[in-house]
PDB file of N, CA, C and O in Angstrom:
ATOM      1  N   UNK A   1      56.374 -37.190 134.302  1.00  0.00           N
ATOM      2  CA  UNK A   1      56.889 -38.695 134.738  1.00  0.00           C
ATOM      3  C   UNK A   1      55.626 -39.434 135.018  1.00  0.00           C
ATOM      4  O   UNK A   1      55.777 -40.539 135.540  1.00  0.00           O
ATOM      5  N   UNK A   2      54.420 -39.043 134.774  1.00  0.00           N
ATOM      6  CA  UNK A   2      53.230 -39.755 134.936  1.00  0.00           C
ATOM      7  C   UNK A   2      53.129 -40.605 133.480  1.00  0.00           C
ATOM      8  O   UNK A   2      52.867 -41.794 133.297  1.00  0.00           O
ATOM      9  N   UNK A   3      53.356 -39.815 132.770  1.00  0.00           N
ATOM     10  CA  UNK A   3      53.340 -40.515 130.931  1.00  0.00           C
ATOM     11  C   UNK A   3      54.489 -40.860 130.577  1.00  0.00           C
ATOM     12  O   UNK A   3      55.119 -40.243 129.719  1.00  0.00           O
ATOM     13  N   UNK A   4      55.101 -42.301 131.424  1.00  0.00           N
ATOM     14  CA  UNK A   4      56.191 -42.648 130.545  1.00  0.00           C
ATOM     15  C   UNK A   4      56.684 -44.016 130.189  1.00  0.00           C
ATOM     16  O   UNK A   4      56.633 -44.975 130.958  1.00  0.00           O
ATOM     17  N   UNK A   5      57.199 -44.044 128.880  1.00  0.00           N
ATOM     18  CA  UNK A   5      57.328 -45.338 128.681  1.00  0.00           C
ATOM     19  C   UNK A   5      58.180 -46.517 129.742  1.00  0.00           C
ATOM     20  O   UNK A   5      57.884 -47.710 129.805  1.00  0.00           O
ATOM     21  N   UNK A   6      58.884 -46.089 130.239  1.00  0.00           N
ATOM     22  CA  UNK A   6      59.458 -46.577 131.408  1.00  0.00           C
ATOM     23  C   UNK A   6      60.444 -45.768 131.996  1.00  0.00           C
ATOM     24  O   UNK A   6      60.899 -44.710 131.563  1.00  0.00           O
ATOM     25  N   UNK A   7      60.773 -46.468 133.188  1.00  0.00           N
ATOM     26  CA  UNK A   7      61.659 -45.644 134.244  1.00  0.00           C
ATOM     27  C   UNK A   7      63.191 -45.881 133.834  1.00  0.00           C
ATOM     28  O   UNK A   7      63.768 -46.957 133.675  1.00  0.00           O
ATOM     29  N   UNK A   8      63.623 -44.754 133.726  1.00  0.00           N
ATOM     30  CA  UNK A   8      65.161 -44.812 133.743  1.00  0.00           C
ATOM     31  C   UNK A   8      66.105 -45.111 134.840  1.00  0.00           C
ATOM     32  O   UNK A   8      65.803 -44.687 135.956  1.00  0.00           O
ATOM     33  N   UNK A   9      66.913 -45.601 134.732  1.00  0.00           N
ATOM     34  CA  UNK A   9      68.264 -46.105 135.571  1.00  0.00           C
ATOM     35  C   UNK A   9      68.810 -44.594 136.041  1.00  0.00           C
ATOM     36  O   UNK A   9      69.395 -43.798 135.307  1.00  0.00           O
ATOM     37  N   UNK A  10      68.466 -44.399 137.472  1.00  0.00           N
ATOM     38  CA  UNK A  10      68.979 -43.026 138.188  1.00  0.00           C
ATOM     39  C   UNK A  10      70.273 -42.718 137.791  1.00  0.00           C
ATOM     40  O   UNK A  10      71.010 -43.694 137.938  1.00  0.00           O
ATOM     41  N   UNK A  11      70.858 -41.702 137.327  1.00  0.00           N
ATOM     42  CA  UNK A  11      72.615 -41.564 137.409  1.00  0.00           C
ATOM     43  C   UNK A  11      73.098 -41.639 138.741  1.00  0.00           C
ATOM     44  O   UNK A  11      72.397 -41.408 139.726  1.00  0.00           O
ATOM     45  N   UNK A  12      74.079 -41.904 138.767  1.00  0.00           N
ATOM     46  CA  UNK A  12      75.007 -41.593 140.231  1.00  0.00           C
ATOM     47  C   UNK A  12      75.771 -40.721 140.286  1.00  0.00           C
ATOM     48  O   UNK A  12      76.301 -40.285 139.264  1.00  0.00           O
ATOM     49  N   UNK A  13      76.033 -40.224 141.529  1.00  0.00           N
ATOM     50  CA  UNK A  13      76.610 -39.061 141.496  1.00  0.00           C
ATOM     51  C   UNK A  13      77.867 -38.788 140.610  1.00  0.00           C
ATOM     52  O   UNK A  13      78.006 -37.753 139.959  1.00  0.00           O
ATOM     53  N   UNK A  14      78.910 -39.972 140.650  1.00  0.00           N
ATOM     54  CA  UNK A  14      79.933 -40.418 139.900  1.00  0.00           C
ATOM     55  C   UNK A  14      79.765 -40.109 138.327  1.00  0.00           C
ATOM     56  O   UNK A  14      80.689 -39.712 137.617  1.00  0.00           O
ATOM     57  N   UNK A  15      78.261 -40.384 137.823  1.00  0.00           N
ATOM     58  CA  UNK A  15      78.209 -40.501 136.536  1.00  0.00           C
ATOM     59  C   UNK A  15      77.858 -39.015 136.513  1.00  0.00           C
ATOM     60  O   UNK A  15      78.638 -38.448 135.748  1.00  0.00           O
ATOM     61  N   UNK A  16      77.051 -38.234 137.018  1.00  0.00           N
ATOM     62  CA  UNK A  16      76.833 -36.979 136.946  1.00  0.00           C
ATOM     63  C   UNK A  16      78.238 -36.239 136.778  1.00  0.00           C
ATOM     64  O   UNK A  16      78.509 -35.817 135.653  1.00  0.00           O
ATOM     65  N   UNK A  17      78.984 -36.087 137.628  1.00  0.00           N
ATOM     66  CA  UNK A  17      80.398 -35.346 137.952  1.00  0.00           C
ATOM     67  C   UNK A  17      80.981 -35.579 136.641  1.00  0.00           C
ATOM     68  O   UNK A  17      81.513 -34.604 136.111  1.00  0.00           O
ATOM     69  N   UNK A  18      80.983 -37.101 135.784  1.00  0.00           N
ATOM     70  CA  UNK A  18      81.525 -37.153 134.649  1.00  0.00           C
ATOM     71  C   UNK A  18      80.691 -36.427 133.234  1.00  0.00           C
ATOM     72  O   UNK A  18      81.179 -36.084 132.157  1.00  0.00           O
ATOM     73  N   UNK A  19      79.731 -36.380 133.560  1.00  0.00           N
ATOM     74  CA  UNK A  19      79.025 -35.778 132.445  1.00  0.00           C
ATOM     75  C   UNK A  19      79.157 -33.850 132.908  1.00  0.00           C
ATOM     76  O   UNK A  19      78.706 -33.139 132.010  1.00  0.00           O
ATOM     77  N   UNK A  20      79.561 -33.276 133.828  1.00  0.00           N
ATOM     78  CA  UNK A  20      79.882 -31.866 134.100  1.00  0.00           C
ATOM     79  C   UNK A  20      81.396 -32.285 133.169  1.00  0.00           C
ATOM     80  O   UNK A  20      81.658 -31.660 132.141  1.00  0.00           O
ATOM     81  N   UNK A  21      82.155 -33.213 133.594  1.00  0.00           N
ATOM     82  CA  UNK A  21      83.413 -32.981 132.986  1.00  0.00           C
ATOM     83  C   UNK A  21      83.665 -32.885 131.544  1.00  0.00           C
ATOM     84  O   UNK A  21      84.604 -32.313 130.989  1.00  0.00           O
ATOM     85  N   UNK A  22      82.630 -33.566 130.989  1.00  0.00           N
ATOM     86  CA  UNK A  22      82.604 -33.783 129.596  1.00  0.00           C
ATOM     87  C   UNK A  22      82.190 -32.152 129.354  1.00  0.00           C
ATOM     88  O   UNK A  22      82.914 -31.441 128.657  1.00  0.00           O
ATOM     89  N   UNK A  23      81.242 -31.748 129.848  1.00  0.00           N
ATOM     90  CA  UNK A  23      80.587 -30.433 129.695  1.00  0.00           C
ATOM     91  C   UNK A  23      81.663 -29.347 129.537  1.00  0.00           C
ATOM     92  O   UNK A  23      81.634 -28.466 128.678  1.00  0.00           O
ATOM     93  N   UNK A  24      82.652 -29.523 130.504  1.00  0.00           N
ATOM     94  CA  UNK A  24      83.583 -28.551 130.723  1.00  0.00           C
ATOM     95  C   UNK A  24      84.843 -28.762 129.523  1.00  0.00           C
ATOM     96  O   UNK A  24      85.401 -27.801 128.994  1.00  0.00           O
ATOM     97  N   UNK A  25      85.086 -29.836 129.291  1.00  0.00           N
ATOM     98  CA  UNK A  25      85.993 -30.127 128.047  1.00  0.00           C
ATOM     99  C   UNK A  25      85.393 -29.593 126.830  1.00  0.00           C
ATOM    100  O   UNK A  25      86.128 -28.970 126.063  1.00  0.00           O
ATOM    101  N   UNK A  26      83.889 -29.783 126.481  1.00  0.00           N
ATOM    102  CA  UNK A  26      83.489 -29.320 125.390  1.00  0.00           C
ATOM    103  C   UNK A  26      83.302 -27.737 125.434  1.00  0.00           C
ATOM    104  O   UNK A  26      83.500 -27.292 124.304  1.00  0.00           O
ATOM    105  N   UNK A  27      83.018 -26.823 126.266  1.00  0.00           N
ATOM    106  CA  UNK A  27      83.016 -25.608 126.654  1.00  0.00           C
ATOM    107  C   UNK A  27      84.520 -25.018 126.116  1.00  0.00           C
ATOM    108  O   UNK A  27      84.581 -24.025 125.391  1.00  0.00           O
ATOM    109  N   UNK A  28      85.715 -25.755 126.565  1.00  0.00           N
ATOM    110  CA  UNK A  28      87.166 -25.453 126.262  1.00  0.00           C
ATOM    111  C   UNK A  28      87.562 -25.748 124.610  1.00  0.00           C
ATOM    112  O   UNK A  28      88.463 -25.123 124.050  1.00  0.00           O
ATOM    113  N   UNK A  29      86.803 -26.720 123.981  1.00  0.00           N
ATOM    114  CA  UNK A  29      87.321 -26.941 122.398  1.00  0.00           C
ATOM    115  C   UNK A  29      86.112 -25.959 121.791  1.00  0.00           C
ATOM    116  O   UNK A  29      86.156 -25.590 120.617  1.00  0.00           O
ATOM    117  N   UNK A  30      85.038 -25.571 122.681  1.00  0.00           N
ATOM    118  CA  UNK A  30      83.979 -24.841 121.702  1.00  0.00           C
ATOM    119  C   UNK A  30      83.378 -23.836 122.403  1.00  0.00           C
ATOM    120  O   UNK A  30      82.254 -23.867 122.902  1.00  0.00           O
ATOM    121  N   UNK A  31      84.541 -22.528 122.429  1.00  0.00           N
ATOM    122  CA  UNK A  31      84.089 -21.938 123.547  1.00  0.00           C
ATOM    123  C   UNK A  31      82.853 -20.801 123.255  1.00  0.00           C
ATOM    124  O   UNK A  31      82.642 -19.831 123.983  1.00  0.00           O
ATOM    125  N   UNK A  32      82.221 -21.081 122.245  1.00  0.00           N
ATOM    126  CA  UNK A  32      81.294 -19.948 121.703  1.00  0.00           C
ATOM    127  C   UNK A  32      79.938 -20.630 121.849  1.00  0.00           C
ATOM    128  O   UNK A  32      78.959 -19.884 121.854  1.00  0.00           O
ATOM    129  N   UNK A  33      79.740 -21.947 121.969  1.00  0.00           N
ATOM    130  CA  UNK A  33      79.150 -22.818 122.216  1.00  0.00           C
ATOM    131  C   UNK A  33      77.881 -22.536 123.311  1.00  0.00           C
ATOM    132  O   UNK A  33      76.735 -22.808 122.952  1.00  0.00           O
ATOM    133  N   UNK A  34      78.107 -22.052 124.488  1.00  0.00           N
ATOM    134  CA  UNK A  34      77.533 -21.735 125.510  1.00  0.00           C
ATOM    135  C   UNK A  34      77.665 -20.351 125.882  1.00  0.00           C
ATOM    136  O   UNK A  34      78.696 -19.851 125.431  1.00  0.00           O
ATOM    137  N   UNK A  35      76.859 -19.479 126.645  1.00  0.00           N
ATOM    138  CA  UNK A  35      76.962 -18.203 127.120  1.00  0.00           C
ATOM    139  C   UNK A  35      78.380 -18.404 127.852  1.00  0.00           C
ATOM    140  O   UNK A  35      78.894 -19.478 128.163  1.00  0.00           O
ATOM    141  N   UNK A  36      78.894 -17.089 128.054  1.00  0.00           N
ATOM    142  CA  UNK A  36      80.361 -17.264 128.893  1.00  0.00           C
ATOM    143  C   UNK A  36      79.748 -17.285 130.391  1.00  0.00           C
ATOM    144  O   UNK A  36      80.559 -17.516 131.288  1.00  0.00           O
ATOM    145  N   UNK A  37      78.555 -17.091 130.710  1.00  0.00           N
ATOM    146  CA  UNK A  37      78.384 -17.285 132.038  1.00  0.00           C
ATOM    147  C   UNK A  37      77.882 -18.388 132.832  1.00  0.00           C
ATOM    148  O   UNK A  37      77.543 -18.507 134.010  1.00  0.00           O
ATOM    149  N   UNK A  38      77.952 -19.366 131.560  1.00  0.00           N
ATOM    150  CA  UNK A  38      77.288 -20.907 131.909  1.00  0.00           C
ATOM    151  C   UNK A  38      78.789 -21.509 131.617  1.00  0.00           C
ATOM    152  O   UNK A  38      79.124 -22.530 132.218  1.00  0.00           O
ATOM    153  N   UNK A  39      79.550 -20.980 130.843  1.00  0.00           N
ATOM    154  CA  UNK A  39      80.936 -21.988 130.367  1.00  0.00           C
ATOM    155  C   UNK A  39      81.935 -21.436 131.383  1.00  0.00           C
ATOM    156  O   UNK A  39      83.086 -21.843 131.220  1.00  0.00           O
ATOM    157  N   UNK A  40      81.741 -20.637 132.344  1.00  0.00           N
ATOM    158  CA  UNK A  40      82.752 -19.713 133.170  1.00  0.00           C
ATOM    159  C   UNK A  40      83.158 -21.182 133.869  1.00  0.00           C
ATOM    160  O   UNK A  40      82.361 -22.117 133.940  1.00  0.00           O
ATOM    161  N   UNK A  41      84.629 -21.227 134.407  1.00  0.00           N
ATOM    162  CA  UNK A  41      85.156 -22.345 135.187  1.00  0.00           C
ATOM    163  C   UNK A  41      84.475 -22.880 136.390  1.00  0.00           C
ATOM    164  O   UNK A  41      84.196 -24.016 136.772  1.00  0.00           O
ATOM    165  N   UNK A  42      84.260 -21.400 136.974  1.00  0.00           N
ATOM    166  CA  UNK A  42      84.061 -21.092 138.407  1.00  0.00           C
ATOM    167  C   UNK A  42      82.304 -21.698 138.443  1.00  0.00           C
ATOM    168  O   UNK A  42      81.835 -22.197 139.465  1.00  0.00           O
ATOM    169  N   UNK A  43      81.566 -21.552 137.255  1.00  0.00           N
ATOM    170  CA  UNK A  43      80.359 -22.130 137.292  1.00  0.00           C
ATOM    171  C   UNK A  43      80.152 -23.569 137.194  1.00  0.00           C
ATOM    172  O   UNK A  43      79.256 -24.191 137.766  1.00  0.00           O
ATOM    173  N   UNK A  44      81.319 -24.200 136.191  1.00  0.00           N
ATOM    174  CA  UNK A  44      80.971 -25.236 135.975  1.00  0.00           C
ATOM    175  C   UNK A  44      81.778 -26.161 137.279  1.00  0.00           C
ATOM    176  O   UNK A  44      81.504 -27.344 137.479  1.00  0.00           O
ATOM    177  N   UNK A  45      82.462 -25.647 137.827  1.00  0.00           N
ATOM    178  CA  UNK A  45      83.288 -26.034 139.001  1.00  0.00           C
ATOM    179  C   UNK A  45      82.273 -26.698 139.917  1.00  0.00           C
ATOM    180  O   UNK A  45      82.067 -27.880 140.192  1.00  0.00           O
ATOM    181  N   UNK A  46      81.582 -25.313 140.386  1.00  0.00           N
ATOM    182  CA  UNK A  46      80.237 -25.294 141.293  1.00  0.00           C
ATOM    183  C   UNK A  46      79.271 -26.578 140.868  1.00  0.00           C
ATOM    184  O   UNK A  46      79.052 -27.460 141.698  1.00  0.00           O
ATOM    185  N   UNK A  47      78.862 -26.621 139.901  1.00  0.00           N
ATOM    186  CA  UNK A  47      77.943 -27.432 139.351  1.00  0.00           C
ATOM    187  C   UNK A  47      78.650 -29.045 139.462  1.00  0.00           C
ATOM    188  O   UNK A  47      77.994 -30.010 139.852  1.00  0.00           O
ATOM    189  N   UNK A  48      79.779 -29.110 139.137  1.00  0.00           N
ATOM    190  CA  UNK A  48      80.070 -30.328 139.672  1.00  0.00           C
ATOM    191  C   UNK A  48      80.541 -30.887 141.007  1.00  0.00           C
ATOM    192  O   UNK A  48      80.753 -32.070 141.277  1.00  0.00           O
ATOM    193  N   UNK A  49      80.664 -29.839 141.781  1.00  0.00           N
ATOM    194  CA  UNK A  49      80.420 -30.174 143.375  1.00  0.00           C
ATOM    195  C   UNK A  49      79.076 -30.288 143.738  1.00  0.00           C
ATOM    196  O   UNK A  49      78.795 -30.940 144.743  1.00  0.00           O
ATOM    197  N   UNK A  50      78.078 -29.678 142.977  1.00  0.00           N
ATOM    198  CA  UNK A  50      76.749 -29.601 143.596  1.00  0.00           C
ATOM    199  C   UNK A  50      75.981 -30.682 142.827  1.00  0.00           C
ATOM    200  O   UNK A  50      74.809 -30.869 143.154  1.00  0.00           O
ATOM    201  N   UNK A  51      76.460 -31.338 141.943  1.00  0.00           N
ATOM    202  CA  UNK A  51      75.493 -32.101 141.377  1.00  0.00           C
ATOM    203  C   UNK A  51      75.388 -33.459 141.889  1.00  0.00           C
ATOM    204  O   UNK A  51      74.687 -34.268 141.281  1.00  0.00           O
ATOM    205  N   UNK A  52      75.980 -33.775 142.889  1.00  0.00           N
ATOM    206  CA  UNK A  52      75.576 -35.249 143.718  1.00  0.00           C
ATOM    207  C   UNK A  52      74.314 -34.819 144.219  1.00  0.00           C
ATOM    208  O   UNK A  52      73.278 -35.436 143.973  1.00  0.00           O
ATOM    209  N   UNK A  53      74.361 -33.663 144.995  1.00  0.00           N
ATOM    210  CA  UNK A  53      72.858 -33.555 145.590  1.00  0.00           C
ATOM    211  C   UNK A  53      71.559 -34.075 144.538  1.00  0.00           C
ATOM    212  O   UNK A  53      70.574 -34.742 144.854  1.00  0.00           O
ATOM    213  N   UNK A  54      71.930 -33.522 143.189  1.00  0.00           N
ATOM    214  CA  UNK A  54      70.504 -34.221 142.156  1.00  0.00           C
ATOM    215  C   UNK A  54      70.523 -35.426 142.385  1.00  0.00           C
ATOM    216  O   UNK A  54      69.484 -35.908 142.837  1.00  0.00           O
ATOM    217  N   UNK A  55      71.630 -36.273 142.170  1.00  0.00           N
ATOM    218  CA  UNK A  55      71.320 -37.637 142.290  1.00  0.00           C
ATOM    219  C   UNK A  55      70.699 -38.040 143.701  1.00  0.00           C
ATOM    220  O   UNK A  55      69.720 -38.773 143.558  1.00  0.00           O
ATOM    221  N   UNK A  56      70.997 -37.765 144.959  1.00  0.00           N
ATOM    222  CA  UNK A  56      70.479 -37.708 146.027  1.00  0.00           C
ATOM    223  C   UNK A  56      69.123 -37.313 146.299  1.00  0.00           C
ATOM    224  O   UNK A  56      68.624 -37.310 147.424  1.00  0.00           O
ATOM    225  N   UNK A  57      68.598 -37.012 145.339  1.00  0.00           N
ATOM    226  CA  UNK A  57      67.323 -35.703 145.605  1.00  0.00           C
ATOM    227  C   UNK A  57      66.521 -35.800 144.221  1.00  0.00           C
ATOM    228  O   UNK A  57      65.583 -35.013 144.092  1.00  0.00           O
ATOM    229  N   UNK A  58      66.857 -36.885 142.939  1.00  0.00           N
ATOM    230  CA  UNK A  58      65.936 -36.731 142.028  1.00  0.00           C
ATOM    231  C   UNK A  58      64.601 -37.044 142.105  1.00  0.00           C
ATOM    232  O   UNK A  58      63.920 -36.782 141.114  1.00  0.00           O
ATOM    233  N   UNK A  59      63.929 -37.685 143.324  1.00  0.00           N
ATOM    234  CA  UNK A  59      62.441 -37.860 143.145  1.00  0.00           C
ATOM    235  C   UNK A  59      61.925 -36.398 143.515  1.00  0.00           C
ATOM    236  O   UNK A  59      60.926 -35.907 142.990  1.00  0.00           O
ATOM    237  N   UNK A  60      62.760 -35.707 144.539  1.00  0.00           N
ATOM    238  CA  UNK A  60      62.219 -34.498 145.091  1.00  0.00           C
ATOM    239  C   UNK A  60      62.328 -33.553 143.909  1.00  0.00           C
ATOM    240  O   UNK A  60      61.243 -33.025 143.666  1.00  0.00           O
ATOM    241  N   UNK A  61      63.102 -33.260 143.273  1.00  0.00           N
ATOM    242  CA  UNK A  61      63.192 -32.892 142.073  1.00  0.00           C
ATOM    243  C   UNK A  61      62.282 -32.769 141.088  1.00  0.00           C
ATOM    244  O   UNK A  61      61.797 -31.706 140.701  1.00  0.00           O
ATOM    245  N   UNK A  62      61.987 -34.118 140.576  1.00  0.00           N
ATOM    246  CA  UNK A  62      61.181 -34.249 139.738  1.00  0.00           C
ATOM    247  C   UNK A  62      59.585 -33.744 140.171  1.00  0.00           C
ATOM    248  O   UNK A  62      58.771 -33.058 139.553  1.00  0.00           O
ATOM    249  N   UNK A  63      59.533 -34.324 141.353  1.00  0.00           N
ATOM    250  CA  UNK A  63      57.883 -33.888 142.267  1.00  0.00           C
ATOM    251  C   UNK A  63      57.735 -32.327 142.229  1.00  0.00           C
ATOM    252  O   UNK A  63      56.613 -31.885 141.980  1.00  0.00           O
ATOM    253  N   UNK A  64      58.801 -31.425 142.461  1.00  0.00           N
ATOM    254  CA  UNK A  64      58.851 -30.122 142.330  1.00  0.00           C
ATOM    255  C   UNK A  64      58.689 -29.407 141.026  1.00  0.00           C
ATOM    256  O   UNK A  64      57.986 -28.405 140.896  1.00  0.00           O
ATOM    257  N   UNK A  65      59.395 -29.989 140.040  1.00  0.00           N
ATOM    258  CA  UNK A  65      58.853 -29.648 138.570  1.00  0.00           C
ATOM    259  C   UNK A  65      57.892 -30.147 138.213  1.00  0.00           C
ATOM    260  O   UNK A  65      57.321 -29.370 137.448  1.00  0.00           O
ATOM    261  N   UNK A  66      57.254 -31.219 138.359  1.00  0.00           N
ATOM    262  CA  UNK A  66      56.112 -31.588 138.085  1.00  0.00           C
ATOM    263  C   UNK A  66      54.681 -31.008 138.625  1.00  0.00           C
ATOM    264  O   UNK A  66      53.549 -31.311 138.247  1.00  0.00           O
ATOM    265  N   UNK A  67      55.039 -30.201 139.498  1.00  0.00           N
ATOM    266  CA  UNK A  67      54.231 -29.537 140.239  1.00  0.00           C
ATOM    267  C   UNK A  67      53.671 -28.142 139.900  1.00  0.00           C
ATOM    268  O   UNK A  67      52.691 -27.520 140.311  1.00  0.00           O
ATOM    269  N   UNK A  68      54.507 -27.910 139.125  1.00  0.00           N
ATOM    270  CA  UNK A  68      54.358 -26.506 138.411  1.00  0.00           C
ATOM    271  C   UNK A  68      54.412 -26.790 136.909  1.00  0.00           C
ATOM    272  O   UNK A  68      55.383 -27.325 136.373  1.00  0.00           O
ATOM    273  N   UNK A  69      53.098 -26.323 136.142  1.00  0.00           N
ATOM    274  CA  UNK A  69      52.951 -26.772 135.000  1.00  0.00           C
ATOM    275  C   UNK A  69      53.695 -25.889 133.961  1.00  0.00           C
ATOM    276  O   UNK A  69      53.457 -26.074 132.767  1.00  0.00           O
ATOM    277  N   UNK A  70      54.500 -25.031 134.313  1.00  0.00           N
ATOM    278  CA  UNK A  70      55.442 -24.090 133.602  1.00  0.00           C
ATOM    279  C   UNK A  70      56.599 -24.923 133.298  1.00  0.00           C
ATOM    280  O   UNK A  70      57.399 -24.542 132.443  1.00  0.00           O
ATOM    281  N   UNK A  71      56.791 -26.203 134.018  1.00  0.00           N
ATOM    282  CA  UNK A  71      57.890 -26.833 133.669  1.00  0.00           C
ATOM    283  C   UNK A  71      57.374 -28.383 133.136  1.00  0.00           C
ATOM    284  O   UNK A  71      58.158 -29.309 132.931  1.00  0.00           O
ATOM    285  N   UNK A  72      56.051 -28.455 132.976  1.00  0.00           N
ATOM    286  CA  UNK A  72      55.842 -29.822 132.567  1.00  0.00           C
ATOM    287  C   UNK A  72      55.963 -29.483 130.702  1.00  0.00           C
ATOM    288  O   UNK A  72      55.803 -28.361 130.223  1.00  0.00           O
ATOM    289  N   UNK A  73      56.272 -30.730 129.896  1.00  0.00           N
ATOM    290  CA  UNK A  73      56.395 -30.601 128.808  1.00  0.00           C
ATOM    291  C   UNK A  73      56.391 -32.130 128.006  1.00  0.00           C
ATOM    292  O   UNK A  73      56.936 -33.047 128.619  1.00  0.00           O
ATOM    293  N   UNK A  74      55.963 -32.348 127.037  1.00  0.00           N
ATOM    294  CA  UNK A  74      55.740 -33.477 126.335  1.00  0.00           C
ATOM    295  C   UNK A  74      56.959 -33.851 125.141  1.00  0.00           C
ATOM    296  O   UNK A  74      56.970 -33.360 124.012  1.00  0.00           O
ATOM    297  N   UNK A  75      58.081 -34.943 125.731  1.00  0.00           N
ATOM    298  CA  UNK A  75      59.108 -34.916 125.275  1.00  0.00           C
ATOM    299  C   UNK A  75      59.323 -36.726 125.033  1.00  0.00           C
ATOM    300  O   UNK A  75      59.264 -37.482 126.002  1.00  0.00           O
ATOM    301  N   UNK A  76      59.534 -37.162 123.831  1.00  0.00           N
ATOM    302  CA  UNK A  76      59.827 -38.526 123.998  1.00  0.00           C
ATOM    303  C   UNK A  76      61.276 -38.744 124.451  1.00  0.00           C
ATOM    304  O   UNK A  76      62.087 -37.832 124.288  1.00  0.00           O
ATOM    305  N   UNK A  77      61.666 -39.982 125.048  1.00  0.00           N
ATOM    306  CA  UNK A  77      62.503 -40.167 125.995  1.00  0.00           C
ATOM    307  C   UNK A  77      63.703 -40.465 125.171  1.00  0.00           C
ATOM    308  O   UNK A  77      64.826 -40.339 125.659  1.00  0.00           O
ATOM    309  N   UNK A  78      63.558 -40.773 124.200  1.00  0.00           N
ATOM    310  CA  UNK A  78      64.653 -41.017 123.088  1.00  0.00           C
ATOM    311  C   UNK A  78      64.594 -40.158 121.724  1.00  0.00           C
ATOM    312  O   UNK A  78      64.745 -40.601 120.586  1.00  0.00           O
ATOM    313  N   UNK A  79      64.317 -38.716 122.138  1.00  0.00           N
ATOM    314  CA  UNK A  79      64.420 -37.626 121.051  1.00  0.00           C
ATOM    315  C   UNK A  79      65.983 -37.312 120.723  1.00  0.00           C
ATOM    316  O   UNK A  79      66.430 -36.167 120.779  1.00  0.00           O
ATOM    317  N   UNK A  80      66.547 -38.127 120.472  1.00  0.00           N
ATOM    318  CA  UNK A  80      67.914 -37.684 119.988  1.00  0.00           C
ATOM    319  C   UNK A  80      68.180 -37.082 118.688  1.00  0.00           C
ATOM    320  O   UNK A  80      67.485 -37.420 117.731  1.00  0.00           O
ATOM    321  N   UNK A  81      69.147 -36.195 118.548  1.00  0.00           N
ATOM    322  CA  UNK A  81      69.061 -35.801 117.151  1.00  0.00           C
ATOM    323  C   UNK A  81      69.023 -36.612 116.095  1.00  0.00           C
ATOM    324  O   UNK A  81      68.277 -36.468 115.127  1.00  0.00           O
ATOM    325  N   UNK A  82      70.021 -37.698 116.296  1.00  0.00           N
ATOM    326  CA  UNK A  82      70.284 -38.918 115.264  1.00  0.00           C
ATOM    327  C   UNK A  82      68.773 -39.665 115.162  1.00  0.00           C
ATOM    328  O   UNK A  82      68.809 -40.409 114.182  1.00  0.00           O
ATOM    329  N   UNK A  83      67.665 -39.719 115.722  1.00  0.00           N
ATOM    330  CA  UNK A  83      66.748 -40.217 115.503  1.00  0.00           C
ATOM    331  C   UNK A  83      65.733 -39.587 114.708  1.00  0.00           C
ATOM    332  O   UNK A  83      64.629 -40.089 114.499  1.00  0.00           O
ATOM    333  N   UNK A  84      66.191 -38.293 114.193  1.00  0.00           N
ATOM    334  CA  UNK A  84      65.037 -37.107 113.552  1.00  0.00           C
ATOM    335  C   UNK A  84      64.804 -37.956 112.320  1.00  0.00           C
ATOM    336  O   UNK A  84      64.020 -37.579 111.449  1.00  0.00           O
TER     337      UNK A  84
END
């Protein structure tokens, strides 16, 4: 986070839940895309329930990840497939 082009607006809990919902829809349409233990309905359901915690603790999460060099990498914030 230190080398940043700009700060992104944080996601709300509802936005994160919608993303999990979209992920669940994708796993239903493309069942082989993710490992079965990740795409399992109970895993996605728990993720949907727990994702609000991430929205509330994003700063603590970034601090924890940034403190361990195994979780630090260089990536452009707009590194989307369509920009390749």
